[in-house]
VEXDREN-2710 file (C-alpha; in Angstrom, 1 decimal):
% VEXDREN-2710
k/r/px/py/pz
1/MET/111.8/12.7/12.7
2/GLU/110.7/16.0/14.0
3/ALA/107.8/16.1/16.6
4/PHE/106.1/19.0/14.7
5/ASP/106.0/20.9/11.4
6/ALA/107.0/24.5/11.6
7/VAL/104.3/25.4/9.1
8/ASP/101.6/23.9/11.3
9/VAL/102.8/25.9/14.3
10/ILE/102.8/29.1/12.3
11/ARG/99.4/28.5/10.9
12/ALA/97.9/27.8/14.3
13/LYS/99.2/31.1/15.7
14/ARG/98.2/32.9/12.5
15/ASP/94.7/31.7/12.9
16/GLY/94.5/32.9/16.5
17/HIS/95.0/29.7/18.4
18/ALA/97.0/29.4/21.5
19/LEU/100.1/27.3/21.1
20/ARG/100.6/24.2/23.3
21/ALA/103.7/24.1/25.6
22/GLU/105.2/21.2/23.5
23/GLN/104.8/23.2/20.2
24/ILE/106.6/26.2/21.7
25/HIS/109.4/24.3/23.2
26/TRP/109.9/22.3/20.0
27/PHE/109.8/25.4/17.8
28/LEU/112.5/27.4/19.7
29/ASP/114.7/24.4/20.1
30/ALA/114.3/23.5/16.4
31/TYR/115.1/27.1/15.5
32/MET/118.4/27.0/17.4
33/ARG/119.2/23.6/15.7
34/GLY/118.7/25.1/12.3
35/VAL/115.6/23.0/11.6
36/VAL/113.4/26.1/11.5
37/ALA/114.5/28.7/9.2
38/ASP/114.8/32.5/9.9
39/GLU/111.8/33.3/7.6
40/GLN/109.7/30.8/9.6
41/ALA/110.7/32.3/12.9
42/ALA/109.9/35.6/11.5
43/ALA/106.5/34.5/10.3
44/LEU/105.7/33.2/13.8
45/ALA/106.9/36.5/15.4
46/MET/104.5/38.3/13.1
47/ALA/101.6/36.0/14.0
48/ILE/102.4/36.7/17.7
49/TYR/102.5/40.4/16.9
50/LEU/99.1/40.3/15.4
51/ASN/97.4/37.9/17.8
52/GLY/99.2/38.2/21.1
53/MET/99.7/35.3/23.6
54/ALA/97.6/34.0/26.4
55/GLY/99.1/33.8/29.9
56/VAL/100.2/30.2/30.0
57/GLU/101.4/30.4/26.4
58/LEU/103.7/33.4/27.2
59/SER/105.0/31.7/30.3
60/GLU/105.9/28.6/28.3
61/TRP/107.5/30.8/25.6
62/THR/109.7/32.6/28.2
63/GLN/110.7/29.2/29.8
64/ALA/111.6/27.8/26.4
65/MET/113.9/30.8/25.7
66/ILE/115.6/30.3/29.1
67/ALA/116.0/26.5/28.3
68/SER/117.8/27.4/25.0
69/GLY/120.9/28.3/27.1
70/GLU/122.5/28.2/30.5
71/ARG/121.4/29.6/33.8
72/MET/123.9/31.4/36.1
73/ASP/124.5/30.1/39.6
74/LEU/124.9/32.9/42.0
75/SER/124.6/30.8/45.2
76/GLY/127.2/31.0/47.8
77/LEU/128.1/34.7/47.4
78/GLY/127.4/35.4/51.0
79/ARG/124.9/38.2/50.2
80/PRO/121.6/38.2/48.3
81/ALA/121.7/39.1/44.7
82/VAL/119.3/41.6/43.1
83/ASP/119.2/42.9/39.6
84/LYS/117.5/45.9/38.0
85/HIS/116.3/46.6/34.4
86/SER/115.3/49.8/32.6
87/THR/113.3/49.9/29.5
88/GLY/115.4/52.9/28.5
89/GLY/115.1/56.7/28.3
90/VAL/116.8/59.9/27.6
91/GLY/119.4/60.9/30.2
92/ASP/118.7/57.6/32.0
93/ASN/122.2/57.0/33.6
94/ILE/120.5/55.6/36.9
95/THR/122.2/52.2/36.6
96/LEU/125.7/53.7/37.0
97/PRO/125.3/55.2/40.5
98/LEU/122.6/52.6/41.5
99/VAL/124.6/49.4/41.1
100/PRO/127.5/50.5/43.5
101/LEU/125.1/52.2/45.8
102/VAL/123.0/48.9/46.4
103/ALA/126.2/47.0/46.7
104/ALA/127.5/49.3/49.4
105/CYS/124.3/48.6/51.3
106/GLY/125.0/44.8/51.5
107/ALA/123.5/43.3/48.4
108/ALA/125.2/41.8/45.3
109/VAL/124.2/43.4/42.0
110/PRO/124.8/41.4/38.8
111/GLN/123.8/44.1/36.4
112/ILE/123.5/42.6/32.9
113/SER/123.0/45.5/30.6
114/GLY/122.8/46.3/26.8
115/ARG/123.7/48.8/24.1
116/GLY/121.7/51.7/22.8
117/LEU/119.8/51.7/19.5
118/GLY/118.3/54.9/18.3
119/HIS/117.5/57.8/20.6
120/THR/117.8/55.9/24.0
121/GLY/121.3/55.3/25.3
122/GLY/122.7/52.0/26.3
123/THR/124.4/51.4/29.6
124/LEU/127.4/49.6/28.0
125/ASP/128.0/52.5/25.6
126/LYS/128.1/54.9/28.6
127/MET/130.5/52.7/30.7
128/GLU/132.8/52.3/27.7
129/ALA/133.6/56.0/27.9
130/ILE/135.7/55.1/30.8
131/PRO/139.2/54.4/29.6
132/GLY/140.1/50.6/29.8
133/TRP/136.7/49.4/31.1
134/ARG/135.5/46.2/29.5
135/ALA/132.0/44.9/29.2
136/GLU/132.5/41.3/28.2
137/LEU/133.1/39.1/31.2
138/SER/133.2/35.3/31.8
139/ALA/130.7/33.7/34.3
140/ALA/133.7/32.9/36.6
141/HIS/134.8/36.5/36.5
142/ILE/131.3/37.8/37.3
143/ARG/131.1/35.4/40.2
144/ARG/134.5/36.4/41.6
145/GLN/133.8/40.2/41.2
146/LEU/130.4/39.8/42.9
147/GLY/132.2/38.1/45.7
148/ASN/135.0/40.6/46.1
149/VAL/133.3/43.9/45.1
150/GLY/129.6/43.2/45.3
151/ALA/128.8/44.9/42.0
152/VAL/129.3/44.3/38.3
153/ILE/128.0/45.9/35.1
154/CYS/128.5/43.8/32.0
155/GLY/127.1/42.5/28.8
156/ALA/124.9/39.4/28.6
157/SER/126.8/36.1/28.1
158/PRO/125.9/34.6/24.7
159/THR/125.0/31.4/26.5
160/LEU/122.1/33.2/28.5
161/ALA/118.8/32.8/26.5
162/PRO/120.6/32.5/23.1
163/ALA/117.2/32.0/21.4
164/ASP/116.2/35.5/22.5
165/ARG/119.4/37.0/21.0
166/ARG/118.6/35.5/17.6
167/LEU/114.9/36.4/17.8
168/TYR/115.6/40.0/18.8
169/ALA/117.9/40.5/15.7
170/LEU/115.1/39.0/13.6
171/ARG/112.3/41.2/15.1
172/ASP/114.4/44.3/14.5
173/THR/114.4/43.6/10.8
174/THR/110.8/42.4/10.4
175/ALA/108.7/45.2/12.1
176/THR/107.8/43.0/15.1
177/VAL/109.6/44.9/17.8
178/GLU/106.4/46.4/19.4
179/SER/104.9/43.1/20.6
180/LEU/104.2/43.1/24.2
181/PRO/104.6/39.3/24.8
182/LEU/107.8/39.4/22.8
183/ILE/109.2/42.3/24.6
184/ALA/108.3/41.0/28.0
185/SER/109.7/37.5/27.4
186/SER/112.8/38.9/25.8
187/ILE/113.6/41.0/29.0
188/MET/112.5/38.4/31.5
189/SER/114.2/35.3/29.9
190/LYS/117.6/36.9/30.3
191/LYS/116.9/38.3/33.8
192/ILE/115.5/34.9/35.1
193/ALA/118.5/33.0/33.5
194/GLY/120.8/35.5/35.2
195/GLY/120.3/33.7/38.5
196/THR/119.4/36.8/40.6
197/ASP/117.3/36.5/43.8
198/ALA/115.1/39.5/43.0
199/LEU/114.5/41.8/40.2
200/VAL/113.3/45.5/40.1
201/LEU/112.0/46.9/36.7
202/ASP/112.1/50.6/35.9
203/VAL/109.5/50.9/33.1
204/LYS/109.7/54.4/31.5
205/VAL/106.7/56.2/30.2
206/GLY/106.5/59.4/28.2
207/SER/107.8/60.8/24.8
208/GLY/111.4/59.8/25.4
209/ALA/110.5/56.2/26.3
210/PHE/109.3/53.1/24.3
211/MET/105.9/53.3/25.9
212/LYS/104.4/56.7/25.2
213/ASP/101.3/56.4/27.4
214/LEU/100.5/55.0/30.8
215/PRO/98.2/52.0/29.7
216/ALA/101.0/50.6/27.5
217/ALA/103.6/50.9/30.3
218/GLU/101.3/49.3/32.8
219/ALA/100.5/46.5/30.5
220/LEU/104.2/45.8/30.1
221/ALA/105.0/46.1/33.7
222/ALA/102.2/43.8/34.9
223/THR/103.2/41.2/32.4
224/MET/106.8/41.1/33.4
225/VAL/105.9/41.1/37.1
226/GLU/103.6/38.1/36.5
227/LEU/106.3/36.3/34.4
228/GLY/108.8/36.8/37.2
229/ALA/106.3/35.4/39.8
230/GLU/105.6/32.4/37.6
231/ALA/109.3/31.6/37.4
232/GLY/109.8/32.0/41.1
233/LEU/111.7/35.3/40.8
234/PRO/110.3/38.0/43.0
235/THR/109.7/41.1/40.7
236/THR/108.7/44.7/41.3
237/ALA/108.0/47.2/38.6
238/VAL/108.2/51.0/39.1
239/LEU/106.7/53.2/36.3
240/THR/108.8/56.4/36.0
241/ASP/108.2/59.5/33.9
242/MET/110.2/60.1/30.8
243/ALA/108.4/63.0/29.3
244/THR/111.3/65.2/30.0
245/PRO/115.0/64.1/30.2
246/LEU/116.5/62.9/33.5
247/GLY/119.2/65.2/34.8
248/TYR/121.1/67.5/32.6
249/ALA/123.4/65.1/30.6
250/VAL/122.4/63.1/27.6
251/GLY/125.2/61.2/26.0
252/ASN/127.7/58.5/26.9
253/GLY/130.7/60.3/28.6
254/LEU/128.5/63.2/29.8
255/GLU/126.2/60.8/31.6
256/VAL/129.1/59.1/33.2
257/ALA/130.4/62.5/34.6
258/GLU/126.9/63.1/36.0
259/ALA/126.7/59.8/37.6
260/ILE/130.1/60.3/39.3
261/ASP/128.7/63.6/40.6
262/VAL/125.8/61.7/42.1
263/LEU/128.2/59.2/43.8
264/ALA/130.2/62.2/45.1
265/GLY/127.1/63.5/46.9
266/GLY/125.9/66.0/44.3
267/GLY/124.1/65.6/41.0
268/PRO/120.7/66.7/39.7
269/SER/117.8/66.2/42.2
270/ASP/115.7/64.0/39.9
271/VAL/118.6/61.6/39.3
272/VAL/119.4/61.4/42.9
273/GLU/115.7/60.9/43.8
274/LEU/115.2/58.1/41.4
275/THR/118.5/56.4/42.2
276/LEU/117.5/56.3/45.9
277/ALA/113.9/55.2/45.2
278/LEU/115.1/52.2/43.1
279/ALA/117.8/51.4/45.6
280/ARG/115.2/51.2/48.4
281/GLU/113.1/49.0/46.1
282/MET/116.0/46.7/45.5
283/LEU/117.1/46.4/49.1
284/THR/113.6/45.7/50.2
285/ALA/113.3/43.0/47.7
286/VAL/116.1/41.1/49.3
287/GLY/115.3/41.8/53.0
288/HIS/117.7/44.8/53.4
289/SER/115.0/47.4/54.0
290/HIS/116.9/48.5/57.2
291/SER/119.9/49.8/55.0
292/ASP/120.0/53.5/54.2
293/PRO/121.2/54.3/50.7
294/ALA/121.2/58.0/51.3
295/ALA/123.8/57.4/54.0
296/ALA/125.9/55.3/51.6
297/LEU/126.0/58.2/49.1
298/ALA/126.9/60.7/51.9
299/ASP/129.7/58.7/53.5
300/GLY/131.4/57.8/50.3
301/SER/131.0/54.1/50.5
302/ALA/129.0/53.9/47.2
303/MET/131.9/55.8/45.5
304/ASP/134.4/53.3/46.9
305/VAL/132.4/50.4/45.4
306/TRP/132.3/52.3/42.0
307/ARG/136.0/52.7/41.9
308/ALA/136.6/49.1/42.8
309/MET/134.1/47.9/40.2
310/ILE/135.7/50.0/37.5
311/ARG/139.2/48.6/38.3
312/ALA/138.0/45.0/38.5
313/GLN/136.8/45.4/34.9
314/GLY/140.1/46.9/33.6
315/GLY/139.1/50.5/33.9
316/ASP/140.8/53.5/35.4
317/PRO/138.4/55.5/37.6
318/THR/140.8/58.4/37.9
319/ALA/141.3/58.8/34.1
320/PRO/139.8/61.9/32.5
321/LEU/136.6/61.2/30.4
322/PRO/136.9/61.9/26.7
323/GLN/136.0/65.5/25.6
324/ALA/134.5/66.4/22.2
325/ARG/136.5/68.5/19.7
326/GLU/133.4/70.3/18.5
327/HIS/130.4/71.9/20.1
328/ASP/127.6/74.3/19.5
329/THR/125.0/76.0/21.8
330/LEU/121.3/76.6/21.5
331/HIS/120.2/80.0/22.9
332/ALA/116.8/81.1/24.0
333/PRO/115.1/83.1/21.2
334/ARG/113.0/85.2/23.6
335/ASP/112.3/85.9/27.2
336/GLY/109.8/83.5/28.8
337/VAL/109.3/80.3/30.6
338/VAL/110.4/76.8/29.4
339/ARG/106.9/75.6/29.0
340/ARG/108.0/72.2/27.8
341/LEU/111.3/70.4/27.4
342/ASP/110.6/67.2/25.5
343/ALA/112.7/64.2/26.1
344/TYR/112.4/62.7/22.5
345/PRO/114.0/65.6/20.5
346/VAL/116.8/65.8/23.1
347/GLY/117.6/62.1/22.7
348/LEU/117.3/62.4/18.9
349/ALA/119.6/65.4/18.8
350/ALA/122.2/63.5/20.8
351/TRP/121.8/60.6/18.4
352/ARG/122.3/62.9/15.5
353/ALA/125.5/64.2/17.2
354/GLY/127.0/60.6/17.3
355/ALA/126.0/59.5/20.8
356/GLY/123.8/56.7/19.4
357/ARG/123.8/54.1/16.6
358/ALA/121.4/53.6/13.8
359/ARG/121.9/49.8/13.5
360/GLN/123.3/47.1/15.9
361/GLY/127.1/47.1/15.6
362/ASP/127.6/50.7/14.6
363/ASP/130.2/52.7/16.5
364/VAL/129.2/55.4/18.9
365/GLN/131.1/58.5/20.0
366/ALA/131.8/58.6/23.8
367/GLU/132.3/62.4/23.5
368/ALA/129.0/63.2/21.8
369/GLY/125.8/64.3/23.5
370/VAL/123.7/67.1/24.9
371/GLN/124.3/69.2/28.1
372/LEU/121.1/70.9/29.2
373/HIS/121.5/74.3/31.0
374/CYS/117.9/74.7/32.1
375/ARG/114.9/72.6/33.0
376/GLN/111.1/72.6/32.3
377/GLY/109.4/75.3/34.2
378/GLU/112.4/77.7/34.6
379/SER/112.4/81.3/33.4
380/VAL/114.9/82.2/30.7
381/ARG/116.1/85.5/29.0
382/ALA/116.6/86.0/25.3
383/GLY/120.1/84.8/24.3
384/GLN/120.6/82.7/27.4
385/PRO/122.2/79.2/26.7
386/LEU/119.5/76.5/26.7
387/ALA/121.7/73.5/25.8
388/THR/125.1/72.7/24.4
389/ILE/125.6/69.9/21.9
390/TYR/128.9/68.0/21.5
391/SER/130.3/65.9/18.7
392/GLN/133.6/64.7/17.2
393/THR/132.1/65.4/13.7
394/PRO/131.5/69.0/13.0
395/GLN/129.1/68.2/10.0
396/ARG/126.7/66.6/12.5
397/LEU/126.2/69.7/14.5
398/PRO/123.8/71.9/12.4
399/ARG/121.1/69.2/12.0
400/ALA/121.5/68.1/15.6
401/LEU/121.2/71.7/16.8
402/ALA/118.0/72.1/14.7
403/THR/116.5/69.0/16.2
404/LEU/117.5/70.1/19.7
405/ALA/115.5/73.3/19.1
406/ASP/112.3/71.3/18.7
407/ALA/112.6/70.1/22.3
408/PHE/112.0/73.6/23.8
409/ASP/108.7/75.5/24.0
410/ILE/109.3/78.9/25.5
411/GLY/106.5/81.4/26.1
412/GLU/104.7/83.5/28.7
413/ALA/101.9/81.0/29.4
414/VAL/101.8/78.7/32.5
415/PRO/104.3/75.9/31.7
416/HIS/103.1/72.3/31.1
417/LYS/102.8/70.6/34.5
418/VAL/105.7/68.3/35.3
419/GLY/104.3/65.1/36.5
420/PRO/105.6/63.0/39.4
421/LEU/108.9/61.2/38.7
422/LEU/107.5/58.0/40.2
423/VAL/104.2/57.3/38.4
424/GLU/103.0/53.9/39.6
425/ARG/104.3/50.6/41.1
426/TYR/103.5/46.9/40.6
427/PRO/102.5/45.1/42.7
428/ARG/100.8/48.0/44.6
429/SER/101.5/46.8/48.2
430/ARG/103.6/49.9/49.0
431/HIS/104.0/53.6/48.1
432/PRO/100.3/54.3/47.1
433/SER/101.1/58.0/47.0
434/THR/103.1/57.7/43.8
435/ALA/100.0/56.9/41.7
436/ARG/99.4/59.7/39.1
437/GLY/96.2/61.7/40.1
438/GLY/94.9/58.7/42.2
439/SER/94.0/56.8/39.1
440/THR/93.5/53.0/39.3
441/TRP/94.5/50.7/36.5
442/PRO/93.9/47.0/35.6
443/ALA/96.2/44.6/37.3
444/THR/96.1/42.1/34.4
445/ALA/97.9/43.1/31.2
446/VAL/96.3/42.7/27.8
447/ARG/98.9/40.5/26.1
448/GLY/98.8/41.9/22.7
449/THR/100.6/44.5/20.6
450/LEU/102.0/47.8/21.9
451/ARG/100.8/50.6/19.7
452/THR/103.5/53.2/20.0
453/ARG/103.8/56.7/18.4
454/PRO/105.8/56.5/15.2
455/THR/109.3/57.9/15.4
456/THR/111.1/59.9/12.7
457/PHE/114.6/58.4/12.5
458/ASN/115.1/56.9/9.2
459/GLU/118.0/58.6/7.3
460/GLY/120.0/55.7/8.7
461/GLY/118.1/55.5/11.9
462/THR/115.7/52.9/13.2
463/ARG/112.5/52.3/11.3
464/ASP/109.4/54.2/12.2
465/GLY/108.0/53.1/15.6
466/GLU/111.0/50.9/16.5
467/HIS/113.0/51.4/19.7
468/ALA/115.4/49.4/21.7
469/ILE/114.8/48.0/25.2
470/HIS/117.8/48.3/27.4
471/GLY/119.1/46.9/30.6
END
């Protein structure tokens, strides 16, 4: 005899009532046992999408998803563990240099990451451009590698918050992706179950991100920080700009090459800036604020950890990265200033070239992507190369190139102002100078639905308005 009836739980949420803790825990447990059907779980997800969740309700939902699986035990490593999560963007390869950098400074970094869907790339897809590297590791391997190397980038174990894995797949096919409580609980249930001592969230905001505007990004950040605090996991969120791409490389192998440049002491200034800022946040979170990540980049110790991490996961850090057979270049149509370089069309062009997937399980091309040759605010001459697009499939290039052209606005007027890379921070106890224009924002999130700008994938892409959230 079941304690509740699924229809009663769905009806309660449909009618705007807060679910009780025992209803939530029963529903998710019954769903994993097969007592609750997929269509009933989809109905509840839609009710949550429409009506949101109260604070206690969302906390219980998150704890129930954690309880659906195992929790990793990272005690006894001899160093504190700190994780990072990004909500995904265009050219966002920060995880790749960040993980070995923080490990080189004395922390353990158990980076559980995901794959891309749509225009935002996934960390695991990027790492798999490295010959031999593997993403799927056992819990024993993760602990051993953290003890020996201090750093690991891998996929989530199927035993970590398995209820979230099932619900995410369901949400992706039922137009319930853009629900703030479901997004926040999805991210935080896996991170809390991962056993880390502290967590830093990189919440992207702008055209190339899931959250297009600052209020939506703030709401998500504040909610996740609160969920971490309620679970005893110290959590910090940094809001970062994604109106224009990070760095010059967009695409799996291209972004790996750029990350290696950063580890070698070079790389684009914005990628270096954000890598160092997040490294300092992570180190401060675990009591290592005295460590200097800039020095670890300069002296090569971060590169040493990168190479050891790649070898520990079966990869060859000295092997050449894959190169595309085909490419085409976009040239400036006139003299002028790059007034705008929009992240979203750049990401979409890379996706059309083969760097991303339309559906979970699709293959991606490690070689495909976009290499930018200029940045927003720079002057260009007619005929000058603006960007090169790469693909293994020549038929993909014309449409991808046309999409890429939409990213550039070249003219004589004053360029659109490039905002600060670091927009905001939660909680606001440090770095007040990073706030955009000195604005203040509500500390308490409205736990409802994120209204995002509709996208234009289709033709085999994700549905309008749907995006993936990455690790």
